[in-house]
KOLPAPA-805361 format. One record per residue (C-alpha): residue number from 1; residue in three letters; x, z, y. Coordinates in pm, 1 decimal, decimal comma, always signed. Each point is the difference from the previous one (the first is absolute). Layout:
BEGIN
<doti resi="NUM" resn="ALA" xx="X" zz="Z" yy="Y"/>
...
//
This chain:
BEGIN
<doti resi="1" resn="MET" xx="+8698,9" zz="+11080,4" yy="+13706,4"/>
<doti resi="2" resn="LYS" xx="+319,3" zz="+213,0" yy="+48,4"/>
<doti resi="3" resn="LYS" xx="-188,8" zz="+207,2" yy="+263,1"/>
<doti resi="4" resn="PHE" xx="-293,0" zz="+45,7" yy="-222,3"/>
<doti resi="5" resn="LEU" xx="+198,8" zz="+136,9" yy="-268,4"/>
<doti resi="6" resn="LEU" xx="+194,2" zz="+231,7" yy="+240,3"/>
<doti resi="7" resn="GLY" xx="-295,6" zz="+126,9" yy="+135,1"/>
<doti resi="8" resn="THR" xx="-160,2" zz="+63,4" yy="-377,1"/>
<doti resi="9" resn="ALA" xx="+303,9" zz="+210,2" yy="-68,7"/>
<doti resi="10" resn="ALA" xx="+1,0" zz="+188,6" yy="+314,3"/>
<doti resi="11" resn="LEU" xx="-360,8" zz="+109,9" yy="-77,4"/>
<doti resi="12" resn="ALA" xx="+85,6" zz="+81,1" yy="-362,0"/>
<doti resi="13" resn="ALA" xx="+279,7" zz="+224,6" yy="+122,6"/>
<doti resi="14" resn="LEU" xx="-226,7" zz="+163,1" yy="+262,4"/>
<doti resi="15" resn="ALA" xx="-279,5" zz="+76,0" yy="-267,7"/>
<doti resi="16" resn="SER" xx="+229,5" zz="+155,0" yy="-251,8"/>
<doti resi="17" resn="PRO" xx="+57,9" zz="+354,6" yy="+152,9"/>
<doti resi="18" resn="ALA" xx="-385,8" zz="-0,5" yy="+46,7"/>
<doti resi="19" resn="PHE" xx="-74,7" zz="-88,7" yy="-349,8"/>
<doti resi="20" resn="ALA" xx="+244,8" zz="+238,8" yy="-138,7"/>
<doti resi="21" resn="ALA" xx="-161,5" zz="+288,2" yy="+216,6"/>
<doti resi="22" resn="ASP" xx="-324,9" zz="-79,1" yy="-148,9"/>
<doti resi="23" resn="MET" xx="+119,2" zz="+28,0" yy="-378,4"/>
<doti resi="24" resn="PRO" xx="-71,7" zz="+332,1" yy="-176,7"/>
<doti resi="25" resn="ALA" xx="+308,4" zz="+242,4" yy="-79,0"/>
<doti resi="26" resn="ARG" xx="+127,9" zz="-26,4" yy="-339,2"/>
<doti resi="27" resn="THR" xx="-96,7" zz="+313,3" yy="-202,9"/>
<doti resi="28" resn="TYR" xx="+226,7" zz="+194,5" yy="-203,5"/>
<doti resi="29" resn="THR" xx="-127,6" zz="+109,1" yy="-353,8"/>
<doti resi="30" resn="LYS" xx="+189,3" zz="+262,2" yy="-177,4"/>
<doti resi="31" resn="ALA" xx="+68,6" zz="-46,8" yy="-373,7"/>
<doti resi="32" resn="PRO" xx="-221,7" zz="+222,3" yy="-241,5"/>
<doti resi="33" resn="PRO" xx="+169,3" zz="+308,5" yy="-141,8"/>
<doti resi="34" resn="TYR" xx="+157,5" zz="-39,7" yy="-328,9"/>
<doti resi="35" resn="THR" xx="-245,2" zz="+148,6" yy="-275,0"/>
<doti resi="36" resn="ALA" xx="+146,3" zz="+99,5" yy="-329,9"/>
<doti resi="37" resn="PRO" xx="-182,1" zz="-127,9" yy="-306,6"/>
<doti resi="38" resn="ALA" xx="-238,3" zz="+274,5" yy="-118,4"/>
<doti resi="39" resn="VAL" xx="+102,3" zz="+170,7" yy="-339,8"/>
<doti resi="40" resn="VAL" xx="-225,6" zz="-36,9" yy="-294,3"/>
<doti resi="41" resn="TYR" xx="-5,7" zz="+267,5" yy="-245,6"/>
<doti resi="42" resn="ASN" xx="-37,4" zz="-104,7" yy="-355,4"/>
<doti resi="43" resn="TRP" xx="-28,3" zz="+231,2" yy="-291,7"/>
<doti resi="44" resn="THR" xx="-55,3" zz="-254,0" yy="-264,0"/>
<doti resi="45" resn="GLY" xx="+278,1" zz="-17,3" yy="-272,2"/>
<doti resi="46" resn="PHE" xx="+207,4" zz="+203,3" yy="-241,1"/>
<doti resi="47" resn="TYR" xx="+219,1" zz="+286,3" yy="+84,5"/>
<doti resi="48" resn="ILE" xx="+259,6" zz="+255,0" yy="-155,3"/>
<doti resi="49" resn="GLY" xx="+133,0" zz="+316,2" yy="+150,0"/>
<doti resi="50" resn="GLY" xx="+81,3" zz="+372,9" yy="-60,6"/>
<doti resi="51" resn="HIS" xx="-131,4" zz="+349,2" yy="+83,8"/>
<doti resi="52" resn="VAL" xx="+105,6" zz="+352,4" yy="+34,9"/>
<doti resi="53" resn="GLY" xx="-222,6" zz="+312,5" yy="+64,9"/>
<doti resi="54" resn="GLY" xx="-124,0" zz="+300,1" yy="-170,6"/>
<doti resi="55" resn="ALA" xx="-234,3" zz="+140,3" yy="-286,9"/>
<doti resi="56" resn="PHE" xx="-204,2" zz="+324,8" yy="-6,2"/>
<doti resi="57" resn="THR" xx="-192,7" zz="+185,8" yy="-205,5"/>
<doti resi="58" resn="ASP" xx="-209,7" zz="+348,3" yy="+35,6"/>
<doti resi="59" resn="GLY" xx="+2,1" zz="+297,8" yy="-234,0"/>
<doti resi="60" resn="THR" xx="-291,5" zz="-139,3" yy="-208,8"/>
<doti resi="61" resn="ASN" xx="+212,3" zz="-279,2" yy="-126,0"/>
<doti resi="62" resn="LEU" xx="+184,0" zz="+20,4" yy="-332,4"/>
<doti resi="63" resn="MET" xx="+311,5" zz="-72,3" yy="+196,9"/>
<doti resi="64" resn="GLY" xx="-89,7" zz="+304,6" yy="+205,6"/>
<doti resi="65" resn="ALA" xx="+62,3" zz="+12,4" yy="+373,8"/>
<doti resi="66" resn="ASP" xx="+279,3" zz="-265,8" yy="+53,4"/>
<doti resi="67" resn="THR" xx="+136,4" zz="-222,0" yy="+256,3"/>
<doti resi="68" resn="ARG" xx="+242,9" zz="-280,8" yy="-82,3"/>
<doti resi="69" resn="PHE" xx="+191,9" zz="-299,2" yy="+134,2"/>
<doti resi="70" resn="LEU" xx="-105,6" zz="-345,1" yy="-139,3"/>
<doti resi="71" resn="GLY" xx="+148,6" zz="-346,4" yy="+68,1"/>
<doti resi="72" resn="GLY" xx="-94,3" zz="-344,8" yy="-149,5"/>
<doti resi="73" resn="VAL" xx="-109,4" zz="-369,1" yy="+36,1"/>
<doti resi="74" resn="GLN" xx="-290,5" zz="-200,8" yy="+46,4"/>
<doti resi="75" resn="GLY" xx="-102,7" zz="-365,1" yy="-8,9"/>
<doti resi="76" resn="GLY" xx="-325,5" zz="-176,0" yy="+61,2"/>
<doti resi="77" resn="PHE" xx="-203,5" zz="-283,8" yy="+154,3"/>
<doti resi="78" resn="ASP" xx="-257,1" zz="-3,5" yy="+287,5"/>
<doti resi="79" resn="TYR" xx="-247,0" zz="-260,4" yy="+134,4"/>
<doti resi="80" resn="GLN" xx="-118,4" zz="+2,8" yy="+367,5"/>
<doti resi="81" resn="PHE" xx="-367,3" zz="-127,3" yy="+55,9"/>
<doti resi="82" resn="ALA" xx="-288,6" zz="+16,1" yy="+204,6"/>
<doti resi="83" resn="PRO" xx="+222,2" zz="+26,4" yy="+244,3"/>
<doti resi="84" resn="ASN" xx="+111,6" zz="+361,2" yy="+21,2"/>
<doti resi="85" resn="TRP" xx="-51,5" zz="+133,3" yy="-354,0"/>
<doti resi="86" resn="VAL" xx="+274,8" zz="-6,0" yy="-245,8"/>
<doti resi="87" resn="MET" xx="-52,9" zz="+55,9" yy="-378,4"/>
<doti resi="88" resn="GLY" xx="+285,6" zz="+19,9" yy="-263,0"/>
<doti resi="89" resn="ILE" xx="+143,3" zz="+141,5" yy="-316,2"/>
<doti resi="90" resn="GLU" xx="+312,4" zz="+251,1" yy="-18,6"/>
<doti resi="91" resn="ALA" xx="+217,1" zz="+131,5" yy="-282,3"/>
<doti resi="92" resn="GLN" xx="+194,6" zz="+316,2" yy="+73,4"/>
<doti resi="93" resn="TYR" xx="+259,8" zz="+215,4" yy="-196,5"/>
<doti resi="94" resn="SER" xx="+110,9" zz="+350,1" yy="+126,3"/>
<doti resi="95" resn="TRP" xx="+270,9" zz="+233,7" yy="-147,4"/>
<doti resi="96" resn="LEU" xx="-50,1" zz="+369,9" yy="+96,8"/>
<doti resi="97" resn="SER" xx="+297,5" zz="+237,2" yy="+34,9"/>
<doti resi="98" resn="GLY" xx="+15,0" zz="+348,4" yy="-152,0"/>
<doti resi="99" resn="GLY" xx="-20,6" zz="+163,3" yy="-351,0"/>
<doti resi="100" resn="SER" xx="-272,0" zz="+192,9" yy="-144,8"/>
<doti resi="101" resn="SER" xx="-263,7" zz="+214,9" yy="+139,5"/>
<doti resi="102" resn="ASN" xx="-167,8" zz="+319,9" yy="-125,6"/>
<doti resi="103" resn="THR" xx="-354,2" zz="+155,7" yy="-15,5"/>
<doti resi="104" resn="VAL" xx="+1,2" zz="+365,8" yy="-79,8"/>
<doti resi="105" resn="PHE" xx="-338,9" zz="+140,3" yy="-178,8"/>
<doti resi="106" resn="PRO" xx="-108,5" zz="+343,1" yy="+40,2"/>
<doti resi="107" resn="ALA" xx="+140,1" zz="+119,5" yy="-346,4"/>
<doti resi="108" resn="GLY" xx="+344,4" zz="-165,0" yy="+77,8"/>
<doti resi="109" resn="THR" xx="-32,7" zz="-311,4" yy="-187,4"/>
<doti resi="110" resn="VAL" xx="+199,4" zz="-267,8" yy="+200,9"/>
<doti resi="111" resn="VAL" xx="-102,7" zz="-358,5" yy="-40,1"/>
<doti resi="112" resn="THR" xx="+251,4" zz="-262,5" yy="+128,6"/>
<doti resi="113" resn="GLY" xx="-88,7" zz="-352,0" yy="+120,9"/>
<doti resi="114" resn="ASN" xx="+236,4" zz="-268,5" yy="+115,8"/>
<doti resi="115" resn="SER" xx="-94,5" zz="-364,9" yy="+109,2"/>
<doti resi="116" resn="ASP" xx="+235,1" zz="-207,3" yy="+203,5"/>
<doti resi="117" resn="GLN" xx="-115,4" zz="-364,2" yy="+5,1"/>
<doti resi="118" resn="LEU" xx="-319,6" zz="-134,3" yy="+173,4"/>
<doti resi="119" resn="GLY" xx="-121,2" zz="-340,1" yy="-24,9"/>
<doti resi="120" resn="SER" xx="-317,1" zz="-182,0" yy="+141,5"/>
<doti resi="121" resn="VAL" xx="-168,8" zz="-345,7" yy="+11,1"/>
<doti resi="122" resn="THR" xx="-266,8" zz="-11,6" yy="+288,2"/>
<doti resi="123" resn="GLY" xx="-234,0" zz="-217,0" yy="+202,7"/>
<doti resi="124" resn="ARG" xx="+45,5" zz="+14,3" yy="+366,6"/>
<doti resi="125" resn="LEU" xx="-224,6" zz="-67,2" yy="+295,3"/>
<doti resi="126" resn="GLY" xx="+71,7" zz="+36,6" yy="+339,2"/>
<doti resi="127" resn="TYR" xx="-74,7" zz="-111,2" yy="+384,9"/>
<doti resi="128" resn="THR" xx="+258,5" zz="-148,2" yy="+218,6"/>
<doti resi="129" resn="TRP" xx="+45,6" zz="-32,8" yy="+376,5"/>
<doti resi="130" resn="GLY" xx="+311,6" zz="-160,7" yy="+127,1"/>
<doti resi="131" resn="PRO" xx="+297,5" zz="+123,3" yy="-195,2"/>
<doti resi="132" resn="ALA" xx="-169,3" zz="+319,6" yy="-147,2"/>
<doti resi="133" resn="LEU" xx="-200,6" zz="+44,4" yy="-318,9"/>
<doti resi="134" resn="LEU" xx="-216,9" zz="+285,2" yy="-91,8"/>
<doti resi="135" resn="TYR" xx="-85,6" zz="+23,8" yy="-375,6"/>
<doti resi="136" resn="ALA" xx="-138,1" zz="+169,5" yy="-291,6"/>
<doti resi="137" resn="LYS" xx="+100,2" zz="-53,0" yy="-355,0"/>
<doti resi="138" resn="GLY" xx="-108,9" zz="+111,3" yy="-369,4"/>
<doti resi="139" resn="GLY" xx="+50,2" zz="-77,0" yy="-361,0"/>
<doti resi="140" resn="TYR" xx="+193,3" zz="+76,2" yy="-318,3"/>
<doti resi="141" resn="ALA" xx="+272,7" zz="+279,8" yy="-2,8"/>
<doti resi="142" resn="TRP" xx="+241,5" zz="+92,1" yy="-263,6"/>
<doti resi="143" resn="ARG" xx="+258,6" zz="+272,1" yy="-70,2"/>
<doti resi="144" resn="ASP" xx="+272,6" zz="+71,0" yy="-253,6"/>
<doti resi="145" resn="ASN" xx="-109,4" zz="+240,8" yy="-280,3"/>
<doti resi="146" resn="ASN" xx="-28,0" zz="+331,8" yy="+139,7"/>
<doti resi="147" resn="ASN" xx="+221,2" zz="+232,0" yy="-210,8"/>
<doti resi="148" resn="ILE" xx="-167,1" zz="+327,1" yy="-21,9"/>
<doti resi="149" resn="GLY" xx="+153,2" zz="+314,2" yy="-125,3"/>
<doti resi="150" resn="VAL" xx="-162,8" zz="+339,7" yy="-84,5"/>
<doti resi="151" resn="ALA" xx="+228,9" zz="+317,0" yy="-39,2"/>
<doti resi="152" resn="VAL" xx="-77,2" zz="+378,4" yy="-48,0"/>
<doti resi="153" resn="ALA" xx="+273,1" zz="+237,3" yy="+127,5"/>
<doti resi="154" resn="GLY" xx="+235,4" zz="-292,1" yy="+29,5"/>
<doti resi="155" resn="VAL" xx="-71,3" zz="-106,5" yy="-375,9"/>
<doti resi="156" resn="PRO" xx="-168,5" zz="-369,5" yy="-49,4"/>
<doti resi="157" resn="THR" xx="-335,1" zz="+26,0" yy="-165,7"/>
<doti resi="158" resn="ALA" xx="-202,7" zz="-259,1" yy="-180,1"/>
<doti resi="159" resn="PHE" xx="-316,7" zz="-115,0" yy="+178,3"/>
<doti resi="160" resn="THR" xx="-227,9" zz="-302,5" yy="+22,1"/>
<doti resi="161" resn="THR" xx="-174,8" zz="-192,4" yy="+265,6"/>
<doti resi="162" resn="SER" xx="-276,1" zz="-277,9" yy="+47,9"/>
<doti resi="163" resn="GLY" xx="+129,8" zz="-329,4" yy="+124,7"/>
<doti resi="164" resn="ASN" xx="+313,7" zz="-88,1" yy="+97,0"/>
<doti resi="165" resn="ASN" xx="-82,6" zz="-106,9" yy="+383,1"/>
<doti resi="166" resn="GLN" xx="+220,6" zz="-256,9" yy="+34,5"/>
<doti resi="167" resn="ASN" xx="-273,1" zz="-249,6" yy="+176,6"/>
<doti resi="168" resn="GLY" xx="-207,1" zz="+57,3" yy="+315,4"/>
<doti resi="169" resn="TYR" xx="-113,9" zz="-135,6" yy="+324,7"/>
<doti resi="170" resn="THR" xx="+149,5" zz="+6,0" yy="+334,3"/>
<doti resi="171" resn="VAL" xx="-162,9" zz="-41,1" yy="+340,9"/>
<doti resi="172" resn="GLY" xx="+184,3" zz="-18,9" yy="+354,6"/>
<doti resi="173" resn="ALA" xx="+20,7" zz="-120,1" yy="+361,9"/>
<doti resi="174" resn="GLY" xx="+263,0" zz="-89,2" yy="+230,8"/>
<doti resi="175" resn="LEU" xx="+111,0" zz="-202,5" yy="+321,5"/>
<doti resi="176" resn="GLU" xx="+228,8" zz="-290,2" yy="-8,2"/>
<doti resi="177" resn="TYR" xx="+193,8" zz="-149,1" yy="+289,5"/>
<doti resi="178" resn="MET" xx="+178,7" zz="-332,9" yy="+40,1"/>
<doti resi="179" resn="PHE" xx="+322,1" zz="+77,3" yy="+212,0"/>
<doti resi="180" resn="ALA" xx="+185,5" zz="-344,6" yy="-43,2"/>
<doti resi="181" resn="PRO" xx="-51,9" zz="-305,2" yy="-156,8"/>
<doti resi="182" resn="ASN" xx="-55,5" zz="+35,3" yy="-397,4"/>
<doti resi="183" resn="TRP" xx="+45,9" zz="+376,1" yy="+55,3"/>
<doti resi="184" resn="SER" xx="-251,1" zz="+289,8" yy="-8,4"/>
<doti resi="185" resn="ALA" xx="+24,7" zz="+385,7" yy="-23,6"/>
<doti resi="186" resn="LYS" xx="-279,6" zz="+217,2" yy="-139,7"/>
<doti resi="187" resn="ALA" xx="-124,9" zz="+371,8" yy="-21,8"/>
<doti resi="188" resn="GLU" xx="-218,0" zz="+71,8" yy="-303,0"/>
<doti resi="189" resn="TYR" xx="-180,4" zz="+293,5" yy="-155,7"/>
<doti resi="190" resn="GLN" xx="-82,9" zz="-51,5" yy="-367,3"/>
<doti resi="191" resn="TYR" xx="-161,9" zz="+223,1" yy="-249,0"/>
<doti resi="192" resn="TYR" xx="+48,1" zz="+0,1" yy="-372,8"/>
<doti resi="193" resn="ASN" xx="-266,6" zz="+153,5" yy="-242,7"/>
<doti resi="194" resn="PHE" xx="+70,4" zz="+18,2" yy="-413,7"/>
<doti resi="195" resn="GLY" xx="-294,9" zz="+215,5" yy="-75,9"/>
<doti resi="196" resn="LYS" xx="+94,2" zz="+354,6" yy="-154,1"/>
<doti resi="197" resn="THR" xx="+186,6" zz="+142,3" yy="-276,3"/>
<doti resi="198" resn="THR" xx="-210,5" zz="+231,1" yy="-205,5"/>
<doti resi="199" resn="PHE" xx="+178,9" zz="+261,9" yy="-249,4"/>
<doti resi="200" resn="THR" xx="-182,2" zz="-4,3" yy="-323,5"/>
<doti resi="201" resn="GLY" xx="+273,8" zz="+212,1" yy="-207,1"/>
<doti resi="202" resn="GLY" xx="+249,7" zz="+257,7" yy="+75,1"/>
<doti resi="203" resn="PRO" xx="+38,4" zz="+342,2" yy="+159,8"/>
<doti resi="204" resn="ALA" xx="-350,1" zz="+172,3" yy="+91,1"/>
<doti resi="205" resn="ASP" xx="+63,8" zz="-8,8" yy="+354,6"/>
<doti resi="206" resn="ILE" xx="+5,7" zz="-374,0" yy="+43,4"/>
<doti resi="207" resn="VAL" xx="-245,8" zz="-120,1" yy="-264,7"/>
<doti resi="208" resn="GLY" xx="-273,0" zz="-185,8" yy="+167,6"/>
<doti resi="209" resn="ALA" xx="+183,3" zz="-23,1" yy="+348,5"/>
<doti resi="210" resn="SER" xx="-17,1" zz="-344,1" yy="+162,3"/>
<doti resi="211" resn="LEU" xx="+241,4" zz="-85,6" yy="+264,3"/>
<doti resi="212" resn="LYS" xx="-9,3" zz="-310,0" yy="+230,6"/>
<doti resi="213" resn="ASN" xx="+270,2" zz="-253,0" yy="-26,7"/>
<doti resi="214" resn="ASP" xx="+14,0" zz="-173,0" yy="+361,5"/>
<doti resi="215" resn="GLU" xx="+224,4" zz="-65,7" yy="+266,3"/>
<doti resi="216" resn="HIS" xx="-36,1" zz="-37,0" yy="+378,8"/>
<doti resi="217" resn="THR" xx="+294,1" zz="-241,7" yy="+140,9"/>
<doti resi="218" resn="VAL" xx="+109,0" zz="-103,4" yy="+349,6"/>
<doti resi="219" resn="LYS" xx="+210,1" zz="-313,3" yy="+26,8"/>
<doti resi="220" resn="LEU" xx="+195,7" zz="-206,1" yy="+271,7"/>
<doti resi="221" resn="GLY" xx="+96,9" zz="-335,2" yy="-106,3"/>
<doti resi="222" resn="VAL" xx="+129,6" zz="-333,5" yy="+95,9"/>
<doti resi="223" resn="ASN" xx="-122,2" zz="-352,4" yy="-115,0"/>
<doti resi="224" resn="TYR" xx="+167,9" zz="-341,7" yy="+28,1"/>
<doti resi="225" resn="ARG" xx="-274,2" zz="-256,7" yy="-3,5"/>
<doti resi="226" resn="PHE" xx="+17,0" zz="-363,9" yy="-126,0"/>
<doti resi="227" resn="GLY" xx="-271,7" zz="-146,2" yy="+242,0"/>
<doti resi="228" resn="TRP" xx="-163,3" zz="-353,9" yy="-90,1"/>
<doti resi="229" resn="GLY" xx="-301,0" zz="-186,9" yy="+142,9"/>
<doti resi="230" resn="GLY" xx="-174,2" zz="+128,1" yy="+321,9"/>
<doti resi="231" resn="PRO" xx="+25,3" zz="-160,5" yy="+354,0"/>
<doti resi="232" resn="THR" xx="+317,2" zz="-197,7" yy="+86,3"/>
<doti resi="233" resn="GLY" xx="+203,5" zz="+107,0" yy="+303,5"/>
<doti resi="234" resn="SER" xx="+169,0" zz="+328,5" yy="+73,2"/>
<doti resi="235" resn="ARG" xx="-132,2" zz="+263,9" yy="-255,1"/>
<doti resi="236" resn="TYR" xx="+81,0" zz="+305,0" yy="-160,8"/>
//
């Protein structure tokens, strides 16, 4: 029995190197590289912000040819759907610098206009890809009561006009970009139209004259967004 056991152990010892040589080599598997979670940009939610820029008119405007600085605030709500479209509503107020501007008529009558506040409530529709949003807007516009004066040779003169032209419409377009979580910046053009002021009485050279009441504006703004809903995970 002892001889049998010793023989078996010897055979096993001799067979072990050969068996090990027949086993396949162990392969090395490299761990996959780390992939950061995808950022999901979500425009749905409320926002508030501010803007600065400029307003300008041409020589056919009641304000004459004029360029002024503006600054103001805005706030609104956006909803993203379908899935790259964004619709929303925005309220905006702007204050304009500068004093009165003059329009001189052929006989020397000087018409003075002064309007230093603009407001609007607009709908907004845009298309988004990643952090960018290209949009168009339009709706109701308001301005402070335009203070009109008429003078002949520097002497104030009585006159009458049709309407007060405080209410009108606005249209515009812009590009907004999310540059950090909850923060976006925008560049925007917005046009305001308040109809025309027609002089129905006063010096002869202004009676019957109609002057536009409009403003072209260019604005740069920043918004803080209170996002809600949308996909889970990392998002702007």
